[in-house]
N, C-alpha and C positions, 0 to 999 in steps of 0.2 A: 256926599250923599248919606243919608241916614241909614243905619243898619236895618231899620224897620222896612225899608223898601227893597232890601236885597235878600234873596233866598238862595242858599247854595247847598241845599239838601239833596235828596235823591231825585229831584226833578229831571236833571240833565240825563241821567242814565235811562229813565223811563221814556223820555222823549226820544232818545237815541234808539231805544228798542222799537218805538213806533215807526220811526223813519226807516230803520232797517227792515222791519217786518212788512211795511207797506209795499216794499219793492223787492225784497229778497226772494230769489228763486226757491220754491219749495217751502216757503215759510208760512203760507196761509192756507186756509181751507179752499181757496179758489181753484186749487188743482183739480178738485172734483167737478168743477163747472164745465160747461161745454166750451167756454172760451178760456183757455189757460192763461191768457194775459189779463183777464178781468180780475181785479183785486177786491177782496171782501173787506173793504175799508170799515164798514159798520161793525163787523164782528171783531176786528182788531181793536177798534176804538172802544167797544163795549168791554172787552177783556181788560184793557188797561184802565178804563174808567173805574171798573170794579176794584182794581188794585188801589187806585187813588183813594177811593172811598174808605178803604181800610187804613189809610195813613192818618197819622195825627199831625197837628201843626199846620204851618202855612202851605204845605204842598196841596192839601185838600182844597184850599181856597183858590190857589193859582194854577194848579195842575191841569184842570179840565180845559181852561182857556188856552193854555200853552199847547196842549195836545191838539186842540181844534186849529190853532194857528199853524202848527206843523203839518197837519193833514192838508190844510188849504195850500200851504206852500208846496208840498210834494205834488198835489194835484195840478197846480198851475205849471209846475215844471214838466209833469207828464204831458200836459196839453201842449207845451212848447217843444215836445219831442225829445226831451232829455232822456238819455239811456238808449237812444236810437241813432243810427247813422243814416241821415236823410239827405236828399238832394234839394237844392234851391236853384230856381231858374231866374228869379227876379233880382236884378242887381241892387236895387234900393233895399230890398229885404235882406240881402246878404250884408250890406253896409250897416243896417240897423242892428242886425243880430250880432255882428262882430263888435259893435260899439256898446251894446246894452248887456250882453252876457258877461258875467264875471270871468268866465273861462270858456274859450271857444277854439276849436280846431277846425280849420278849413282846408280841404284838399282841392286844389285847382288841378283839373284833369282834362285830358283830351280823349275822345272816345275811340280813336284808332291807334292807341298806344298801349301795348301790353303791360308795361311797367305801372301804368296808372291802375290797371285792373288788379295787379298784385297789391298795390298800396290800399286799394278799396277793400280787399279781402281782410287785411290786417286791421284796418280802422273799424270795420264792421264787427270784428271780434273784440276790440278794445272798448268800444262805446258803451256796451251794457254794463261794464265793470266800473265806470266812472260817471255816475249819475249827475254829479255836480257840473260836469263839463258838457258843453254842446258840441256835437260832432256833425259837420255837414260837408258835402261835396258840391263843387260848382264846375260846370262845363265852361272852359275858358272863353269860348266864342259867345257865351251869354253875358259875360262880364268884362267887356273890353276896357271900360274905364278903370276898373280895379286892376286888371292885368298891367295896364300902363302905369297907373299910380304906384303900384307896389313893386314895379320893376321885375315882373315875373318873366323869365326868359327860358327856363328849362323845366320840363315836367318829368315825373310828378313833382309838385311843389306843395308842401304842407306848411301852412302858416299857423302860428300859435298866438292867440290874442288873450291878454290878461287885463281885465278891467278896461277894455276898449282900446288897448294899445298893443301894437304888433311887437311881441317880445322876442320871437325866434322863428326860424324857418328851417325846414328840412328839404333840401333840393336834391332830387335824384336819390340814389342809393349809396352815395359815397360814405356817409356817416353810419350806414347800416351794414357795413361789411363789403359794400360795393359788389354785391352779388344778388341775384334774383331770389335765392332760397333763404334769405334771412328769416329769422323767427319773429313771431308776433311779440315775444318778450323783449327782443332787441328794440323794436320800435316803441314799445311801452316804456322801457327804461329811458329812451331818448326823450320822450314826451315828459316824463317825470322830471328830467333835468331842466326842462323849460318851465316847470311849475304850472303847466297848463292842465296837468292831471295831478291829483294828490292821492297818494296811497292811504294816508291817514289824515284826512282833512280835520281841521279844528271844529267845523260844524258837524252836526250829526251825520254819520256815514249813511249813504243811501246807495243801494245797488239795484238798478232797475230790473223788474221782473218782466223780461221780454226775450224771446228768441231773436235771432238775427233779423232785425227789421229790414235790413238791406236785401235779404234774399227775396222778399216779396215785391220790392220796388225797383230793383236794379235791372238794367237791360244788358244783354250780352254785348261786351265790348269787342270790337273788331281787332284782330291781332295782325301786327305787321311783322316783317322779317327782320327788322332792325331791333336789336336788343340793347342799344345804347340809349342814354337819356334823350328824350325828345326836345329838340331845340325849336322854340317858337319862331326864331328868326329864319329857319330854313325854308 
């Protein structure tokens, strides 16, 4: 490839700034708006556009288009619920999501088991920190085909998909200290080991600007007296 077609100047750092600012908590003027989750994309773009105009060389020519592409990419991901921990009820949609997302975490849960509620709490805290990864939960009775195909027997069960392939699973709490009061950091580290979340991804880092989306959509799970892992075969 000709060197005329390659530009390795300050573009990457400025696009990274845009990506981070678009979704970083407290990074934009949107805090003064009535909706704290609404991002002032136009203001951020205008600010960086002004910086680009002051640059010399090829960045001025290519920078604006790249910033626009980055904004569109982030917007699409926001529309796809990146940065949130959401529930899916349609089995085909779950399959499509796991196949199409570069990184996806799926929690298979049952509503009458307390340990699934504990897992929900931790995943809801982790999701906003890793915008590049899609986090979802599915009620096992809504996805019988997947439960059978993936051989899910014990809950909670968290599956990690990378580029459409199931790479890892966390079954129960055995790998998390085998106790109910494990920390969110423990689960976060375990997910990092699966490469389904990346602390320093090669692509521009994005941290979604959102409070716990799960708090507004989750329903109260019923608690049982059994503190052991829930066996679907029982």
